[in-house]
C-alpha positions as CSV (number, residue, x, y, z in Angstrom):
1,M,118.4,125.4,149.3
2,R,118.9,124.6,145.7
3,D,122.4,123.9,144.7
4,R,122.2,122.8,141.1
5,K,119.3,123.4,138.7
6,T,118.3,121.2,135.9
7,A,117.1,121.7,132.3
8,R,118.9,125.1,131.7
9,P,120.1,128.1,133.6
10,G,117.2,129.7,135.4
11,G,115.4,126.4,135.7
12,I,113.1,126.0,138.7
13,F,113.6,122.3,139.6
14,D,116.5,121.0,141.7
15,K,118.2,117.8,140.7
16,K,116.6,115.6,143.3
17,L,113.1,116.7,142.4
18,C,113.9,116.2,138.7
19,A,115.1,112.7,139.4
20,A,111.9,111.9,141.4
21,I,109.7,113.3,138.5
22,V,111.6,111.2,136.0
23,A,111.3,108.0,138.1
24,H,107.6,108.7,138.5
25,A,107.1,109.3,134.8
26,Q,109.0,106.2,133.9
27,L,106.6,104.1,136.0
28,R,103.6,105.7,134.4
29,L,105.1,105.4,130.9
30,S,105.6,101.6,131.5
31,A,101.9,101.5,132.4
32,G,101.1,102.9,128.9
33,E,100.5,106.5,129.7
34,R,101.6,109.3,127.4
35,V,104.2,112.0,128.3
36,A,101.7,114.8,127.6
37,G,99.2,113.4,130.2
38,I,101.9,112.8,132.8
39,A,103.3,116.3,132.4
40,E,99.8,117.8,132.6
41,S,99.1,116.0,135.8
42,L,102.3,117.2,137.3
43,S,101.7,120.8,136.1
44,I,104.9,120.9,134.0
45,K,105.4,121.4,130.3
46,G,105.5,118.3,128.1
47,D,108.6,119.6,126.4
48,T,110.4,119.8,129.8
49,L,109.5,116.2,130.7
50,H,110.5,115.0,127.2
51,Y,113.9,116.7,127.7
52,W,114.4,115.2,131.2
53,L,113.4,111.7,129.9
54,D,115.8,112.0,127.0
55,R,118.6,113.1,129.3
56,A,117.9,110.1,131.5
57,G,118.0,107.8,128.5
58,I,114.4,106.7,128.9
59,K,112.8,105.6,125.6
60,Q,109.5,107.3,124.9
61,R,106.7,106.3,122.6
62,R,106.3,109.2,120.3
63,K,103.3,109.6,118.1
64,Q,104.5,108.5,114.7
65,T,103.3,110.3,111.6
66,R,102.7,108.1,108.7
67,F,102.0,108.8,105.1
68,R,98.5,108.0,104.0
69,R,97.5,107.0,100.5
70,V,95.2,109.5,98.9
71,R,93.6,109.5,95.5
72,V,93.9,112.7,93.4
73,V,91.0,113.3,91.1
74,E,90.4,116.0,88.5
75,A,87.9,118.6,89.6
76,V,84.7,118.7,87.6
77,V,83.9,122.3,86.6
78,N,80.3,123.1,85.8
79,E,80.5,125.4,82.8
80,K,76.9,126.2,83.1
81,A,77.1,127.5,86.7
82,G,76.5,131.1,85.8
83,V,79.5,133.2,86.9
84,T,78.9,136.9,87.8
85,V,81.7,139.4,87.1
86,F,81.6,142.8,88.9
87,G,83.5,145.5,87.2
88,P,84.4,149.1,87.9
89,G,81.7,151.7,88.2
90,G,79.0,149.2,89.2
91,T,79.2,147.1,86.0
92,R,77.8,143.6,86.5
93,I,77.8,140.7,84.0
94,D,75.7,137.7,85.0
95,G,75.4,134.2,83.5
96,L,78.9,133.7,82.1
97,S,80.5,130.3,82.0
98,L,83.8,129.9,83.8
99,G,85.7,130.0,80.5
100,Q,83.9,133.2,79.4
101,A,84.6,134.9,82.7
102,A,88.2,133.9,82.5
103,E,88.5,135.3,78.9
104,L,86.8,138.5,79.9
105,L,89.1,139.0,82.8
106,R,92.2,138.3,80.6
107,R,91.0,141.0,78.1
108,M,90.2,143.6,80.7
109,P,92.9,146.4,81.0
């Protein structure tokens, strides 16, 4: 018979089972395993195991996101690419440069 449930109202794990899972997870974490893998092998959600470990005061290695240096370059536009503009009523204009197509579209009502 379950007397107190963990995690939140409506939870499905009793306190003793939760403590056993946390102890088991702590051993596996110390061996270098990740919480997601441990949770999957126990058929519980990773968020649930994270929550229990946090409540037990067990430090977890979380995947850290780091900024990466990127180089921003100006895009090279090929003006001779030959843009095609389709208009109403089947109108089609081929072979425009990008600048010409932009000007045409600006002038269209």
